[in-house]
N, C-alpha and C positions, 0 to 999 in steps of 0.2 A: 298215171299222169291224170289218169281221168277221176280216179276214186280223189283226187292228191287237190281237183277242182271240182269239185264234187261237196268236200266237205270244204273248203274253203264258201264257195257260197253260201251254204248253209249256215255256214260260224257268222258270215257277213251281213245274213238276215239277219239273224238271234242281235245280232246291234242294233237295228232300228224296231219301233214300236211296234208289237203284236200285229197289227190289223195294216199298218203300212209295207209290216213285214207279207204277211196274205198276200197284197195286192200288186203286191213284186214279184209274187212268185206266179202269180195271176198271168199276169205281163208278161212273165217273160215265155212262157209257155208259150203263151199265146198268139207271141211275137219269132218263134222259137231262139229263146237264148238260152233258153233252162240244158245246163246240161242233163245229160242221160246215162246210160249204159243195156247194155245189152241185156235181152230180158234173158234171166232162164227160165228153161220152164223143161218137165219131164211131167212122162204120160201116167204114170200114177198118180197123179194131182190134176186132170180132166175129171170131170165129172159131169152127166147129165140129168137135168132142173128141168121141173113145170116140160120136157120137152126142148129146150135151149141147154145151147154146150159146155160147158165152164169149165176153158183152158185149167184154170186152176184155182181155188177154192178163196185164194184172199182179194177184198174188191176194197175201195175205198169207199168212205161209210157222206154222207151226206153233210155237208153242211161246209168241204174244201174246193164246190166247183157250184155254188149254189144257181147260177144263170147259163150255165151251163153253154160256157163260151172257152173250154179249154178240154169236152170228150174228145178229140182227137187226139190232142196229146199224152195226154193224160190214160189213151190207150195203148199207148206207145211207147210208154213207162212199166208194164208186165205189170198190170194189175189185168184181174178176171173178169172181172167186174168194175163196172160205174155205178152210184148213185149219184145225183146232180137235186138241187133241191134246196131248203122247201119251196116251193114254189104256194105262191098265192093267186089269188083270182086279179087283183088289181096288184102296181108294183105298189112295195112301202116302204119307207128309206129304215124299222129298224128303231133301235133304242138308240138314246145319244153315247155316244162318244165320251170316253172308250168304254168298252162293250168286251174287251178280249186280252185276257191278264195270260201270262204265263207265269206258272209254275215249277222252274228247271230243277231248286232242291228235291221236288217230288215227282217230276218226270209231267209232271199236269197239265190241265190248260182250263180257266175259267171260263163259260163265256155267257155272254146276254142281249147275243144279240137281237131278240127278236124278231124274223123271220125279216128278214132287207132282202130282197130280192126286187129284181127287171118285174114281173106276175106273169100271168101266162101266155100273153100274147107271145113279148118279146123272147121267150123261155123255149115256148115250139118252133115258132122260125129254126133259130140254131137247132131243136133234138134233128128234127125234119132232114138238115141238113148231113147229121155226123157221117163221114166212113160207118158202115155197119162191120167193125172189126171183133168189140165184144158186148159183154151181153150192158144193154142199160138202162138202169131204174130211177124215175123223176117218184121222187117227194113229197107229197101232197101237204098242204098249210090249209089255212084259214087268214085271212083278212083281220090281222086285231078287232077293228070295228068290226064287226060282219055279228052281228045277233044269232041268227038264224046257223049254227057252221054249216050244217047239214049242206046247203045251198054251194056251199065252197068247195065242199069233198068231191062231190058231184058235177062241179064247175072242172074238174080236176080229171075227173076221170072218162068226158067229153072233151075238153081240148087233148089229152096227150095219151089215148085210150090206144087209136091210130100206129100212132111215134114210138111211146118206149117199149119196153121188153116185161115190163113188170114198173107195176102204180104201187105207192109205199101211203098210208094214210097212219099221217101223223099230230095222231095228239099224246101227247109227250113229250113234247119241248114245255122243258120247266120257265120258258121268255116268252112269254105269251098269256095271260094274265085270264085267267078258271080255266083253259087249254086243258091240262092233266084230268080237270072233273068229269071230261066225256071220255075215259075210261070205265066210268061208273058200269053199269049192265045195261040202265034205260038207254039211255045216250049213245052206249057206242055200241049198240044194238041198232040203233036207229040208220044212223052214218055209213055205217054197215052196208043196211039191208040198202037204205038206197043208190048207194056206191056198186054193191054189184046186180043191181036193176038195171043203172043206166045202161051200167058194162052191157048185160044181154041183150039191152033194149037196141045197141050199137049191135051187132052181131053176132055171128062166131069168125068173123074177118079180126073184128077186135076186140078181142074177149087176152089180155096179159094177163096171168096171176094179181089177185090181189093179194098186197099184204096190210100188214098190220105192227107200226113200229110204238114199241111200250117200252115203259119208265122200272128204273130198279128201282124204286120205293117204294112197291107195293106191297102190301101183306094179302097171306095167305088166303085167304078168303077171295079179295079182288083175281089172286092168278087166279082161282077157283071160277072168279065169271069169264073171265077175259076167253079163256079156255074153252068155257059152255061154249058161249057168244060166236064163238072162233068154229069151234066144231058149229053147233048149231044152223048157223049158216051157210058154211063152205068156204072159208072163205080160206087164201092158198095160199099162208105158213106168216109167219113171225119174226117181228124184231127183235133181237134179246142185247142192248139199253140203251137206250137213249142215258142223257146223260143226267149226273144225280146232284138230290138239293143238301147231303150228306154229306157234313166235313170230317172225316173220321181223326181221329185226336193227334196221328202219328204225322199229321200232314207237318214240316214243317218251312212252308215259304212262307213268304212276311208275305204276300199276295189273298192268305189262303181264304180271308172270312170274305171276299169280296160275294157282292149276289151273282147268284146268277151256274150254272150248269158246272159238273165235277166233269173233266176228266181226262187219261189215260190210265197211268203203272196206278194208282187209286182204286180207281172203278172197277180195276179184272175182278177182283175174288165176289164180289156183291152180284158184278153184271153178271161173271158164272153161276153164280149160285143162284141168279132168276132163268139163266136158261136151265139148269137141271131139273130145277122143279117146272118149268112149263115141259120138259119134253117127257116130266114122270107123267104129268096128267096128256098131254096127247101121244105124245111116243109118236109110230111115222105115219100117223093120219094128218100130221101138217109138218112142213116142212123150215126150220130154225135158221136164221141167219144168226152167227152169235158178234157182238157188238160190246167193246168196249173191255181199254186198256191193251190191249196187244201189243206186244212188242218185240218180241222173240217166236222161233217155230215151237219151244216147247209153251205158249201157251196156246200158238193157234192149234197147239195138237188137244188140249186142254177144254178147249171150247169144243170143238169137233167130238170130243170121248163123249164131253156133259150132253150133246146130242143137236150141236151146228154139224149142217151141211154144207154151210161158208161161212165165211171169218171174214170180216170189215174191219182197217185197221184206217183215222183219220192224224187221232194226235203224235203215235211215235214215226210216222210220216214226215208231221211237222220237222222231227227233234232233229231226226235223218234222213233227211230226204230221201231222193229214188234209192237208193242202196238199199233199203232198208227195205227191200222186195223180194230181194235175188237171196242174199240172208233168209230170209221166211222161208221160202221154198224151199232152200237147202235143207235146213235143219230140217222141218216138217220131210220133208220125203225120205233123211236117216231116220227118225223115230218111225214113221210108220214102219218102213223098212225094216227094223228092228225088231217091229217090234210082228212082224207077218203078214202085214199089209199088204194087198195085190193091188191093193187101190184104194181112194181117200173115201170114195166111198164105204168104206170095209166094216171102216175105225166108229163109224157117227153114231154115237151113244151109250158107245164099247164099255161104259164105267155102268153102264142098270142091265148086262146084262150079265 
């Protein structure tokens, strides 16, 4: 009966404008009105990373709960970790509507949200009040009108270092003008060095892992530069990847040429290739989080074998709702055991061995 309720709830949402549906979903979760399932867990899926315990490798990517208003309800859905944001120092409205588009024929989404969020102060207050049952990451962005981007990222570290389990420097969203240029070697070095310096200044108690989220639309030389900067400066991990500006020729939906970042099934191959190439560059020196297009246990397993220690979902969660997670976890358990692994950590990077 609960499965039918979940299906009906998800189907109803898809009859609405995408952003309105998203707002209704968040509101329903906030008021404990959204249906949920009993979470399936298995010890084979648990791992320790950055001295933090992940009960399973599946996380919710940034963008779903930008403002940290439903952290606790999301934790009860069965995620191993949650990432909120992107959060900027000052509140901003983002880009004009419409700015979110479903591509159901392609199991994809295009968004050009533009870092719409409530700002550091409001989000930090919610993060501080959360129940600490799952690992929580905060994704940091810059305000659209900030000239010196480094100041916004340093401000984010200062505000969230004591209350987040990890922090993410996001310089890879395609929806803030000039943001992706910050992935260049010089600009990236300045931002990461300043963020690490601020974290160190706050003291040993406030040293959450600092990660970098990268774009899928990078050349080999750009990946070389990012890997070198990341290793030289000693950040703690990478998220591969953000949404793509590319439009694969196989896209069929009428909204395929809307401006913005493409996520979902069409992003899977590209994001997994970037993940694999980055693992080849950094090996086990930097843990990687695989993000982009995961909608099955087989696809999650492919990310893990390519080098991901953890896997994030988002677009598939929009299409399937809470029932997605138990299916992913059960399928991954079967795949791990079929290949003789006794823990998910053993499978990380298996395709490179």
